[in-house]
LOLUMZA-826029 format. One record per atom (N, C-alpha, C): x, y, z; residue in three letters. Coordinates in steps of 0.05 Angstrom, whole numbers, padded with zeros to 5 digits, always signed. Atoms other than C-alpha are relative to their C-alpha. Layout:
REM LOLUMZA-826029
XYZALA ...
***
This chain:
REM LOLUMZA-826029
+00022+00027+00006UNK +02450+01439+04130UNK -00008-00015+00033UNK +00014-00001-00027UNK +02398+01414+04171UNK -00004-00041+00008UNK -00012+00028-00024UNK +02389+01345+04221UNK -00010-00020-00019UNK +00023+00016+00021UNK +02367+01286+04195UNK -00029+00004+00018UNK +00020-00001-00007UNK +02294+01281+04202UNK -00004+00038+00002UNK +00023-00030+00008UNK +02282+01364+04206UNK +00015+00020-00036UNK +00003-00006+00021UNK +02299+01376+04134UNK -00025+00013-00025UNK +00012-00017+00007UNK +02262+01410+04081UNK -00016-00028-00018UNK +00015+00011+00009UNK +02201+01372+04065UNK +00000-00012-00030UNK +00019+00017+00022UNK +02192+01369+03990UNK +00023-00018-00005UNK -00011+00029-00003UNK +02257+01330+04004UNK +00006-00023-00001UNK +00001+00022-00004UNK +02243+01275+04035UNK -00012-00021-00012UNK +00009+00010+00017UNK +02241+01213+03994UNK -00028-00017+00018UNK +00020+00022-00012UNK +02199+01171+04043UNK -00017+00005-00008UNK +00024-00001+00006UNK +02133+01206+04024UNK -00015+00000-00025UNK +00020+00010+00018UNK +02121+01185+03963UNK +00012-00038-00005UNK -00007+00035+00016UNK +02126+01101+03947UNK +00015-00002-00012UNK -00025+00010+00025UNK +02164+01098+03887UNK +00033+00023+00000UNK -00026-00020-00006UNK +02213+01162+03915UNK -00010+00014-00029UNK -00010-00011+00017UNK +02206+01196+03856UNK -00012+00029-00004UNK +00008-00031+00010UNK +02189+01278+03844UNK -00018-00001+00026UNK +00009+00008-00018UNK +02169+01282+03911UNK -00015+00020+00008UNK +00018-00027+00007UNK +02111+01320+03929UNK +00000+00017-00021UNK +00016-00024+00022UNK +02098+01335+03868UNK +00022+00025-00008UNK -00009-00021-00007UNK +02143+01393+03870UNK +00017+00008-00015UNK -00022-00008+00025UNK +02190+01389+03809UNK -00014+00006-00033UNK +00006-00018+00030UNK +02184+01416+03738UNK -00011-00024-00012UNK -00003+00025+00013UNK +02156+01361+03702UNK -00023+00001-00034UNK +00013-00016+00021UNK +02131+01364+03620UNK -00003-00019-00011UNK +00013+00025+00020UNK +02087+01322+03571UNK +00016+00015-00021UNK -00005-00019+00005UNK +02104+01342+03507UNK -00028-00020-00031UNK +00013+00017+00017UNK +02038+01331+03468UNK -00006+00005-00017UNK +00005+00011+00036UNK +02040+01351+03396UNK -00006-00022-00018UNK +00007+00018+00025UNK +02044+01296+03352UNK -00033-00008+00022UNK +00037+00009-00011UNK +01980+01280+03392UNK -00026+00015-00004UNK +00029-00017+00011UNK +01946+01333+03376UNK -00008+00008-00023UNK +00010+00008+00018UNK +01957+01339+03313UNK -00011-00021+00002UNK +00016+00031+00013UNK +01933+01267+03298UNK -00028+00012+00003UNK +00025-00005-00015UNK +01873+01289+03343UNK -00009+00018-00021UNK +00014-00024+00007UNK +01860+01360+03309UNK -00013-00013-00026UNK +00010+00006+00026UNK +01857+01319+03235UNK -00023-00017+00003UNK +00018+00017-00011UNK +01810+01274+03271UNK -00016+00009+00011UNK +00027-00005-00002UNK +01761+01325+03293UNK -00006+00028-00018UNK -00002-00029+00013UNK +01775+01376+03233UNK -00007-00006-00029UNK -00004+00014+00023UNK +01780+01331+03169UNK -00036-00023+00004UNK +00017+00015+00016UNK +01717+01302+03129UNK -00028+00014+00022UNK +00021-00015-00006UNK +01661+01348+03167UNK -00011+00015-00030UNK +00022-00016+00032UNK +01599+01359+03106UNK -00014+00021+00034UNK +00016-00030-00016UNK +01560+01415+03112UNK -00020-00009-00027UNK +00030-00002+00018UNK +01484+01414+03078UNK -00019+00023-00001UNK +00020-00008+00004UNK +01431+01465+03055UNK -00016-00008-00029UNK +00012+00008+00029UNK +01389+01466+03004UNK +00011+00015-00029UNK -00007-00021+00032UNK +01435+01529+02952UNK +00016-00033-00007UNK -00004+00014+00017UNK +01475+01457+02957UNK +00024-00018+00019UNK +00007+00020-00026UNK +01526+01416+03008UNK +00037+00006-00009UNK -00027+00001-00007UNK +01605+01415+03018UNK +00010-00015+00026UNK -00019+00013-00035UNK +01663+01382+03074UNK +00039+00012-00008UNK -00035+00000-00009UNK +01729+01387+03101UNK +00019-00022-00009UNK -00008+00027+00008UNK +01774+01351+03056UNK +00034+00001+00015UNK -00035+00015-00007UNK +01848+01360+03098UNK +00005+00019+00008UNK -00008-00023-00016UNK +01881+01409+03148UNK +00028-00003-00016UNK -00023-00011+00014UNK +01940+01434+03091UNK +00022+00009+00030UNK -00003-00011-00011UNK +01964+01465+03158UNK +00004+00009+00032UNK +00005-00004-00024UNK +01973+01449+03229UNK +00032+00010+00019UNK -00019-00002-00019UNK +02041+01485+03254UNK -00004+00011+00031UNK -00007-00023-00030UNK +02052+01509+03329UNK +00003-00031+00012UNK -00016+00025-00020UNK +02071+01463+03390UNK -00033-00002+00020UNK +00021+00005-00022UNK +02017+01431+03457UNK +00024-00007+00020UNK -00014+00011-00017UNK +02056+01418+03517UNK -00034+00001+00031UNK +00013+00006-00031UNK +02028+01386+03585UNK +00017+00012+00022UNK -00030+00005-00017UNK +02065+01410+03650UNK -00003-00006+00027UNK +00015-00008-00033UNK +02062+01405+03728UNK +00021+00000+00021UNK -00026+00001-00028UNK +02099+01437+03784UNK -00021+00014+00027UNK -00006-00015-00027UNK +02096+01448+03846UNK -00041-00021+00004UNK +00034+00014+00001UNK +02021+01393+03838UNK -00019+00022-00017UNK +00017-00019-00004UNK +01980+01444+03797UNK +00016-00006-00037UNK -00008-00003+00021UNK +01974+01424+03727UNK -00001+00032-00022UNK +00002-00021+00020UNK +01985+01475+03669UNK +00011-00013-00034UNK +00002+00005+00043UNK +01974+01470+03580UNK +00013+00018-00007UNK -00007-00027+00015UNK +02003+01516+03535UNK +00001-00015-00026UNK +00003-00012+00031UNK +01984+01512+03462UNK -00006+00015-00003UNK -00002-00016+00018UNK +01998+01540+03409UNK -00010-00010-00031UNK -00003+00017+00014UNK +01970+01523+03335UNK -00012+00037-00029UNK +00004-00014+00025UNK +01966+01567+03263UNK -00012-00024-00018UNK +00021+00023+00002UNK +01911+01519+03239UNK +00000+00005-00044UNK +00011-00004+00028UNK +01892+01518+03160UNK -00023-00018-00013UNK +00021+00015-00001UNK +01833+01475+03135UNK -00006-00009-00028UNK +00014-00011+00025UNK +01815+01463+03056UNK -00042-00015+00007UNK +00019+00012+00002UNK +01746+01454+03044UNK -00016-00011-00039UNK +00011-00009+00031UNK +01704+01442+02975UNK -00022-00009+00005UNK +00026+00012-00005UNK +01633+01429+02951UNK -00021+00007-00029UNK +00004-00002+00038UNK +01589+01447+02886UNK -00031+00002+00014UNK +00016-00025+00000UNK +01533+01493+02889UNK -00030-00025-00015UNK +00018+00010+00008UNK +01464+01463+02864UNK -00010+00004-00028UNK -00003-00006+00031UNK +01468+01499+02797UNK +00008+00003-00010UNK -00011+00008+00010UNK +01524+01486+02771UNK +00022-00024+00009UNK -00020+00021-00008UNK +01564+01426+02765UNK +00041+00004+00003UNK -00023-00003+00003UNK +01632+01454+02780UNK +00011+00003+00030UNK -00010+00009-00018UNK +01676+01434+02836UNK +00011+00029+00018UNK -00005-00013-00001UNK +01685+01493+02888UNK +00013+00004+00034UNK -00022+00016-00027UNK +01746+01498+02935UNK +00006+00033+00011UNK -00005-00023-00020UNK +01764+01541+02993UNK +00019-00011+00024UNK -00016+00013-00021UNK +01796+01542+03063UNK -00010+00008+00028UNK +00014-00002-00028UNK +01779+01548+03139UNK +00030+00014+00010UNK -00023-00014-00006UNK +01823+01590+03171UNK +00012+00003+00028UNK +00009-00014-00023UNK +01846+01597+03245UNK +00024-00001+00016UNK -00031-00014+00003UNK +01914+01633+03260UNK +00004-00004+00033UNK +00003-00013-00031UNK +01903+01643+03341UNK -00014-00034+00025UNK +00012+00025-00011UNK +01883+01569+03372UNK +00014+00004+00022UNK -00032-00007-00018UNK +01927+01583+03437UNK -00023+00001+00026UNK +00017+00002-00009UNK +01911+01573+03505UNK +00001+00035+00026UNK +00006-00030-00005UNK +01914+01654+03510UNK -00040+00002-00008UNK +00019-00012+00020UNK +01853+01645+03477UNK -00035-00025+00011UNK +00014+00017-00001UNK +01783+01620+03501UNK -00009-00013-00030UNK +00016+00010+00027UNK +01742+01581+03451UNK -00021+00017-00019UNK +00021-00021+00000UNK +01702+01634+03451UNK +00006+00019-00032UNK -00017-00020+00014UNK +01752+01679+03430UNK +00010+00005-00027UNK -00025-00001+00012UNK +01791+01646+03370UNK -00026+00006-00030UNK +00011+00000+00019UNK +01786+01672+03301UNK -00004-00013-00027UNK +00000+00033+00022UNK +01758+01628+03243UNK -00013+00017-00024UNK +00009-00017+00026UNK +01750+01663+03170UNK -00012-00023-00018UNK +00006+00003+00029UNK +01725+01634+03108UNK -00001-00004-00027UNK -00011-00006+00029UNK +01761+01631+03040UNK -00011-00017-00023UNK +00000-00004+00021UNK +01741+01625+02976UNK +00010+00006-00034UNK -00026-00028+00023UNK +01786+01621+02902UNK -00026-00003-00022UNK +00018-00024+00020UNK +01710+01632+02862UNK -00017+00013+00009UNK +00018-00029+00005UNK +01683+01693+02841UNK -00019+00000-00005UNK +00038+00009+00029UNK +01619+01660+02808UNK -00023+00007+00031UNK +00025-00001-00019UNK +01554+01675+02841UNK -00003-00032+00021UNK +00007+00026-00018UNK +01558+01605+02866UNK +00018-00002+00019UNK -00011+00003-00027UNK +01621+01608+02902UNK -00001+00019+00014UNK +00004-00017-00034UNK +01601+01671+02940UNK -00027-00016+00012UNK +00020+00010-00014UNK +01533+01625+02956UNK +00016-00014+00021UNK -00011+00018+00001UNK +01575+01568+02974UNK +00020+00013+00033UNK -00014-00009-00021UNK +01622+01608+03022UNK -00016+00011+00017UNK +00019-00013-00008UNK +01563+01646+03050UNK -00008-00031+00014UNK +00012+00025-00014UNK +01540+01576+03071UNK +00012-00004+00014UNK -00015+00005-00014UNK +01601+01554+03100UNK +00009+00010+00024UNK +00003-00019-00033UNK +01607+01616+03151UNK -00035+00000+00006UNK +00024+00014-00021UNK +01536+01596+03177UNK +00001-00021+00006UNK -00003+00038-00023UNK +01551+01518+03179UNK +00022+00001+00010UNK -00028-00002-00002UNK +01625+01518+03180UNK +00006+00011+00024UNK -00014-00016-00030UNK +01648+01568+03239UNK -00006-00016+00018UNK +00002+00016-00029UNK +01602+01541+03293UNK +00015-00026+00003UNK -00002+00034+00012UNK +01615+01468+03273UNK +00036-00006+00011UNK -00026+00006-00008UNK +01691+01480+03279UNK +00013+00011+00016UNK -00017-00011-00025UNK +01702+01525+03339UNK -00024-00027+00020UNK +00013+00028-00016UNK +01646+01467+03369UNK +00033-00021+00005UNK -00014+00005-00003UNK +01707+01422+03353UNK +00030+00006+00014UNK -00027-00004-00010UNK +01762+01452+03378UNK +00003+00016+00024UNK -00010+00007-00034UNK +01739+01466+03446UNK +00000-00035+00005UNK -00009+00030-00005UNK +01731+01386+03440UNK +00024-00006+00001UNK -00025+00013+00003UNK +01804+01381+03421UNK +00022+00017+00027UNK -00003-00020-00028UNK +01815+01435+03489UNK +00001-00031+00018UNK +00006+00025-00025UNK +01778+01385+03535UNK +00013-00015+00001UNK -00021+00039-00006UNK +01821+01320+03509UNK +00025-00004-00002UNK -00016-00016+00001UNK +01883+01357+03499UNK -00002-00008+00033UNK -00006-00004-00027UNK +01872+01367+03584UNK -00008-00015+00018UNK +00007+00025-00006UNK +01836+01301+03604UNK +00031-00029-00012UNK -00034+00004+00001UNK +01893+01270+03564UNK +00024-00022+00018UNK -00032-00007-00006UNK +01959+01293+03578UNK -00010+00001+00036UNK +00005-00003-00021UNK +01925+01306+03650UNK +00004-00022+00025UNK -00003+00012-00028UNK +01939+01240+03678UNK +00029-00011-00005UNK -00028+00007-00023UNK +01990+01207+03722UNK +00028+00028+00004UNK -00007-00015+00007UNK +02020+01279+03706UNK +00008+00007+00038UNK -00002-00006-00034UNK +02010+01299+03795UNK +00003-00037+00005UNK -00008+00015-00008UNK +02042+01230+03822UNK -00009-00002+00022UNK +00008+00012-00038UNK +02007+01193+03893UNK +00027-00001+00000UNK -00022+00002-00019UNK +02047+01216+03948UNK -00017-00022+00023UNK +00007+00034-00019UNK +02037+01157+04010UNK -00018+00016+00021UNK +00039-00007-00010UNK +01978+01203+04035UNK -00023+00000-00013UNK +00025+00002+00005UNK +01940+01193+03992UNK +00000-00031-00019UNK -00003+00030+00011UNK +01965+01127+03960UNK -00013-00012+00023UNK +00019+00015-00013UNK +01910+01095+03999UNK -00009-00026-00011UNK +00006+00029+00016UNK +01883+01021+03991UNK -00017-00012-00022UNK +00008+00005+00033UNK +01841+01005+03928UNK -00037+00003+00012UNK +00030-00006+00002UNK +01776+01001+03962UNK -00005+00023+00018UNK +00008-00042-00005UNK +01784+01069+04013UNK +00000+00018-00027UNK -00007-00019+00031UNK +01807+01095+03944UNK -00025-00001-00025UNK +00022-00006+00018UNK +01743+01076+03904UNK -00022-00005+00011UNK +00025-00008-00008UNK +01695+01098+03962UNK +00015+00032+00007UNK -00013-00035-00021UNK +01733+01169+03971UNK +00003+00009-00032UNK +00008+00003+00035UNK +01733+01168+03876UNK -00040-00001+00002UNK +00025-00007+00009UNK +01654+01161+03891UNK -00006+00020+00003UNK +00001-00005-00023UNK +01661+01203+03954UNK -00005+00041-00021UNK -00014-00025+00005UNK +01685+01265+03910UNK -00011+00017-00026UNK +00013-00013+00012UNK +01645+01284+03853UNK -00021+00016+00015UNK +00017-00009-00010UNK +01599+01299+03905UNK +00003+00032+00015UNK -00002-00031-00019UNK +01639+01340+03949UNK +00011+00022-00016UNK +00002-00022+00023UNK +01662+01373+03884UNK -00017+00026-00003UNK +00036-00022+00016UNK +01593+01393+03859UNK -00001+00013+00033UNK +00000-00010-00020UNK +01586+01412+03938UNK +00010+00029-00001UNK -00021-00016+00002UNK +01647+01452+03935UNK -00001+00031-00019UNK +00000-00023+00014UNK +01637+01488+03878UNK -00041+00026-00018UNK +00029+00004-00002UNK +01558+01494+03891UNK +00008+00037+00015UNK -00009-00021-00019UNK +01579+01540+03950UNK +00019+00013-00006UNK -00011-00021+00020UNK +01629+01584+03916UNK -00007+00006-00027UNK +00018-00001+00024UNK +01583+01589+03854UNK -00013+00026+00007UNK +00023-00015-00012UNK +01532+01619+03888UNK +00003+00030+00009UNK +00000-00039-00011UNK +01556+01691+03923UNK +00010+00010-00033UNK -00008-00021+00016UNK +01586+01702+03859UNK -00026+00003-00025UNK +00026-00003+00010UNK +01516+01679+03823UNK -00016+00029-00003UNK +00013-00024-00011UNK +01483+01724+03859UNK -00002+00034+00017UNK -00016-00027+00010UNK +01524+01785+03858UNK -00006+00008-00034UNK +00011-00003+00018UNK +01523+01774+03781UNK -00030+00013-00005UNK +00039-00018+00002UNK +01444+01783+03784UNK +00000+00015+00016UNK +00003-00020-00002UNK +01445+01832+03829UNK +00007+00026-00004UNK -00009-00024+00012UNK +01498+01880+03790UNK -00024+00005-00020UNK +00018+00005+00030UNK +01453+01861+03725UNK -00030+00011+00012UNK +00022+00000-00001UNK +01397+01875+03758UNK -00013+00031+00028UNK -00011-00026-00019UNK +01420+01947+03801UNK -00005+00020-00029UNK +00002-00001+00031UNK +01425+01969+03719UNK -00029+00018-00007UNK +00037+00000-00003UNK +01366+02018+03719UNK +00000+00004-00031UNK -00005+00002+00039UNK +01346+02009+03640UNK -00019+00011-00010UNK +00031-00014+00020UNK +01293+02036+03584UNK +00006-00015-00016UNK -00002+00010+00020UNK +01272+02007+03528UNK +00010+00021-00034UNK +00002-00016+00022UNK +01298+02030+03459UNK -00022-00010-00030UNK +00006+00003+00025UNK +01247+02026+03392UNK -00003+00011-00020UNK -00018-00024+00023UNK +01262+02048+03327UNK -00018-00022-00014UNK +00010+00006+00026UNK +01225+02038+03256UNK +00021+00009-00028UNK -00027-00004+00029UNK +01275+02038+03187UNK -00017-00009-00024UNK +00001+00009+00019UNK +01251+02038+03118UNK +00017-00006-00019UNK -00009-00003+00018UNK +01283+02005+03071UNK +00000+00000-00042UNK +00012+00010+00034UNK +01276+02009+02981UNK +00023-00029-00002UNK -00015+00020+00012UNK +01298+01943+02990UNK -00017-00034+00011UNK +00015+00025-00004UNK +01266+01864+02988UNK +00007-00002+00037UNK -00007+00011-00015UNK +01252+01832+03057UNK +00024-00021-00006UNK -00022+00022-00011UNK +01301+01777+03047UNK +00039+00015-00013UNK -00020-00024+00003UNK +01356+01836+03022UNK +00011+00006+00023UNK -00001-00006-00025UNK +01347+01862+03090UNK +00009-00013+00021UNK +00000+00019-00017UNK +01341+01805+03135UNK +00045-00017-00009UNK -00032+00014+00011UNK +01410+01778+03096UNK +00026+00014+00014UNK -00011-00017-00008UNK +01447+01837+03110UNK +00010-00004+00037UNK +00016-00002-00043UNK +01429+01816+03193UNK +00032-00016+00015UNK -00007+00028-00004UNK +01462+01747+03182UNK +00021-00016-00022UNK -00015+00002+00025UNK +01507+01752+03122UNK +00033+00001+00010UNK -00025-00011-00003UNK +01586+01760+03154UNK +00019+00020-00015UNK -00001-00016+00032UNK +01598+01793+03080UNK -00003+00028+00001UNK +00018-00020-00003UNK +01560+01838+03087UNK -00007+00023+00025UNK +00001-00008-00033UNK +01557+01849+03161UNK +00021+00025+00004UNK -00029-00017-00007UNK +01638+01869+03153UNK -00002+00029-00025UNK +00002-00028+00012UNK +01610+01916+03088UNK -00009+00022+00018UNK +00014-00021-00022UNK +01564+01960+03129UNK +00022+00014+00019UNK -00020-00018-00021UNK +01611+01962+03182UNK +00018+00008-00005UNK -00020-00023+00015UNK +01668+01981+03149UNK +00028-00016+00021UNK -00022+00019-00011UNK +01711+01924+03183UNK -00003-00025+00012UNK -00003+00031-00008UNK +01720+01855+03210UNK -00021-00008+00022UNK +00024-00002-00013UNK +01663+01826+03236UNK -00004-00022+00016UNK +00001+00026-00008UNK +01656+01758+03274UNK -00038-00005+00006UNK +00029-00002+00002UNK +01582+01729+03264UNK -00012-00032-00010UNK +00000+00029-00008UNK +01560+01658+03278UNK -00037+00001-00016UNK +00032+00014-00005UNK +01477+01657+03251UNK -00015-00030+00000UNK +00021+00028-00002UNK +01450+01602+03283UNK +00001+00000+00034UNK +00003+00005-00021UNK +01420+01588+03349UNK +00015+00006+00016UNK -00024-00003-00020UNK +01471+01611+03409UNK +00025+00003-00009UNK -00025+00007+00018UNK +01527+01622+03355UNK +00003+00030+00011UNK -00011-00031-00019UNK +01564+01699+03379UNK +00002+00019-00024UNK -00013-00021+00017UNK +01582+01755+03333UNK +00007+00022+00020UNK -00013-00023-00016UNK +01621+01822+03347UNK +00020+00015-00027UNK -00003-00010+00032UNK +01631+01873+03304UNK -00003+00029+00015UNK -00008-00017+00005UNK +01641+01951+03302UNK +00025-00003+00019UNK -00014+00001-00020UNK +01715+01941+03334UNK +00004-00006+00022UNK +00011+00022-00018UNK +01687+01885+03378UNK -00009+00027+00024UNK +00019-00013-00027UNK +01645+01945+03423UNK -00023-00003-00001UNK +00012+00004-00019UNK +01598+01920+03410UNK -00002-00045-00009UNK +00008+00034-00003UNK +01572+01837+03420UNK -00009-00012+00013UNK +00022+00004-00025UNK +01525+01790+03449UNK -00005-00036-00025UNK +00003+00024+00011UNK +01496+01716+03419UNK -00030+00005-00007UNK +00014+00001+00007UNK +01444+01698+03377UNK -00035-00015+00006UNK +00010+00012-00013UNK +01384+01676+03412UNK -00023-00009-00022UNK +00020+00014+00023UNK +01324+01658+03359UNK +00006+00013-00034UNK +00002-00012+00030UNK +01328+01673+03280UNK -00022-00019-00004UNK +00037+00008+00020UNK +01254+01660+03231UNK +00012+00016-00027UNK -00005-00007+00031UNK +01281+01670+03170UNK -00023+00008-00014UNK +00014-00025+00010UNK +01265+01731+03130UNK -00019+00011+00019UNK +00015-00013-00020UNK +01225+01749+03200UNK +00004+00011+00023UNK -00006-00010-00022UNK +01257+01754+03261UNK +00025-00005+00016UNK -00026-00001-00006UNK +01320+01764+03296UNK +00003+00007+00032UNK -00002-00008-00029UNK +01331+01766+03363UNK +00021-00004+00020UNK -00037+00001+00010UNK +01402+01783+03392UNK +00000+00001+00052UNK -00020-00005-00025UNK +01438+01778+03467UNK +00014+00015-00005UNK -00017-00015+00021UNK +01466+01836+03451UNK +00014+00040+00025UNK -00013-00025-00011UNK +01515+01897+03489UNK +00020+00012-00012UNK -00023-00016+00015UNK +01566+01950+03482UNK +00014-00004+00010UNK -00022+00002-00039UNK +01636+01949+03517UNK -00004+00012+00018UNK -00023-00034-00015UNK +01627+02015+03547UNK -00022-00005+00026UNK +00025+00001-00042UNK +01562+01984+03602UNK +00011-00013+00011UNK +00000+00007-00029UNK +01562+01956+03660UNK +00021-00031-00006UNK +00000+00028+00001UNK +01602+01886+03663UNK -00024-00017+00002UNK +00027+00021-00007UNK +01557+01830+03650UNK -00025+00010+00002UNK +00026-00012-00003UNK +01500+01875+03630UNK -00012-00006-00037UNK +00016-00005+00025UNK +01459+01851+03566UNK -00024+00008-00009UNK +00008-00011-00006UNK +01412+01886+03539UNK -00021-00033-00040UNK +00010+00020+00017UNK +01355+01837+03486UNK -00016+00020-00025UNK +00004-00016+00031UNK +01344+01868+03406UNK -00021-00026-00012UNK +00030+00018+00023UNK +01283+01839+03368UNK +00007+00023-00027UNK -00001-00009+00029UNK +01289+01849+03294UNK -00024-00013-00011UNK +00032+00013+00015UNK +01226+01840+03256UNK +00000+00015-00031UNK -00012-00007+00031UNK +01230+01850+03181UNK -00039-00011-00002UNK +00026+00002+00022UNK +01158+01863+03146UNK +00011+00005-00027UNK +00007-00012+00032UNK +01139+01878+03074UNK -00016+00022+00004UNK +00014-00022+00020UNK +01121+01942+03046UNK +00009+00020-00012UNK -00009-00007+00039UNK +01107+01989+02997UNK +00021-00002-00012UNK -00032+00012+00025UNK +01179+02006+02984UNK +00010-00016+00015UNK -00014+00027+00000UNK +01202+01940+03005UNK -00005-00019+00026UNK +00005+00019-00025UNK +01215+01931+03081UNK +00010+00015+00029UNK +00010-00020-00014UNK +01190+01961+03132UNK +00019-00022+00029UNK -00005+00017-00031UNK +01249+01935+03198UNK -00007+00017+00022UNK +00014-00013-00022UNK +01214+01942+03260UNK +00032-00003+00034UNK -00017+00011-00023UNK +01265+01943+03327UNK -00008+00002+00029UNK -00003-00001-00026UNK +01261+01928+03403UNK +00023-00004+00015UNK -00030+00003-00023UNK +01320+01943+03456UNK -00018+00006+00025UNK +00013+00013-00028UNK +01296+01911+03519UNK +00032+00009+00024UNK -00025-00003-00022UNK +01346+01933+03576UNK +00027+00012+00009UNK -00026-00021+00013UNK +01385+01988+03559UNK +00000+00018+00016UNK -00002-00040-00029UNK +01425+02035+03621UNK -00010+00024-00018UNK +00010-00028+00022UNK +01383+02087+03612UNK +00023+00021-00003UNK -00029-00031+00003UNK +01456+02131+03625UNK +00009-00001-00035UNK -00012-00005+00027UNK +01468+02103+03545UNK -00026-00007-00021UNK +00028+00011+00023UNK +01397+02104+03517UNK -00002+00039-00026UNK -00004-00021+00016UNK +01402+02166+03473UNK +00023-00027-00023UNK -00031+00003+00018UNK +01479+02145+03456UNK -00017-00031-00010UNK +00000+00032+00011UNK +01449+02072+03433UNK -00022+00012-00018UNK -00001-00022+00001UNK +01400+02112+03401UNK +00006+00007-00040UNK -00024-00014+00026UNK +01440+02147+03351UNK +00013-00019-00022UNK -00016+00025+00018UNK +01482+02075+03342UNK -00011-00005-00019UNK +00011+00015+00021UNK +01430+02049+03314UNK -00010+00013-00022UNK +00019-00003+00016UNK +01402+02087+03275UNK +00035+00021-00027UNK -00031-00002+00015UNK +01490+02116+03250UNK +00015-00024-00007UNK -00024+00021+00007UNK +01527+02057+03244UNK -00015-00027-00017UNK +00004+00026+00012UNK +01471+02012+03222UNK -00018+00002-00020UNK +00015-00002+00016UNK +01411+02032+03190UNK +00008+00025-00024UNK -00015-00009+00019UNK +01443+02091+03154UNK +00014-00010-00018UNK -00015+00021+00010UNK +01507+02056+03143UNK -00008-00028-00016UNK +00019+00019+00025UNK +01463+01997+03115UNK -00005+00015-00036UNK +00000-00014+00045UNK +01438+02051+03049UNK +00021-00012-00004UNK -00030-00014+00012UNK +01501+02078+03040UNK +00003-00015-00020UNK -00025+00015+00020UNK +01537+02020+03027UNK -00016-00018-00018UNK +00014+00022+00003UNK +01474+01974+03004UNK -00030+00011-00026UNK +00012-00015+00012UNK +01445+02028+02963UNK -00041-00002+00004UNK +00022+00013-00011UNK +01376+02018+03006UNK -00012+00026+00006UNK +00009-00031-00006UNK +01359+02095+03018UNK -00023-00002+00001UNK +00026-00009-00003UNK +01291+02118+03038UNK +00002+00014+00029UNK +00005-00011-00018UNK +01274+02165+03095UNK -00010-00021+00023UNK +00004+00021-00021UNK +01271+02144+03159UNK -00021+00001+00025UNK +00032+00002-00021UNK +01214+02139+03217UNK -00004+00010+00023UNK 
***
């Protein structure tokens, strides 16, 4: 047994003004589940979406199964949360008086997944043409909005339950005036520290990307279909899943994410001009880490229907031929076979 004054400092109560949880060493936990359920309802219910074809809104968070906790261990904040969500929606097509209903499903909202990695899907109870159109609208508008709202939930959870979990010690229980000064100086110091630490990493990433020898892919393909029909294949999640023959994440708005072909291809939409052009930040998961190409798809009318021109810059030279073949096999030929847009490749 240690002599008086020589014990483990973790157990010296005097270093804490109130003598509680010395040096924040012990595990403390807050139940964040009731707050989370209320906050998720507030963030997700009552969202409205409108396009030329109609309008819709989310009505009820019908399923909110899971839990959330905030923890402190050794003065470190740890957040655990896992939710399985189902959100009802209702809408009406401009050409119909029928109320069309469905759900938005989020089965994997958890601390193990980043906001961008969430699986979000839209279902519709109607099999009518109007129901299919409204479902497409919800995929187009609702998925990015839901993703953004769930990102807000994660940030608010950490802000709300990070308060008072780490208790002050004698060394940081400073007078009010000194504390105010330190608080004012903290953001500057933190900013400087982040800049100092992030800068080398940024340079390393930039250097890594710049060091990849790259080339350009340029291809053309004729489709026996209208420009609009071919354009929709690349922005409608249901059609993309049809020609890729598997699950696909597709958020066709500027800044929206896409992932397809067993997660082998992923990226971000940079520009969308309806029925004219799509620009994407695009990569294959077999490429060097962090390296993206830029894909530009231009759609124009042609005697047979639609001419698609593909330009892809910054393709790793080592993957040039496999990338070119991939566009023909997994995109162009598959689209023609799936939708009957057959015509010879150019």
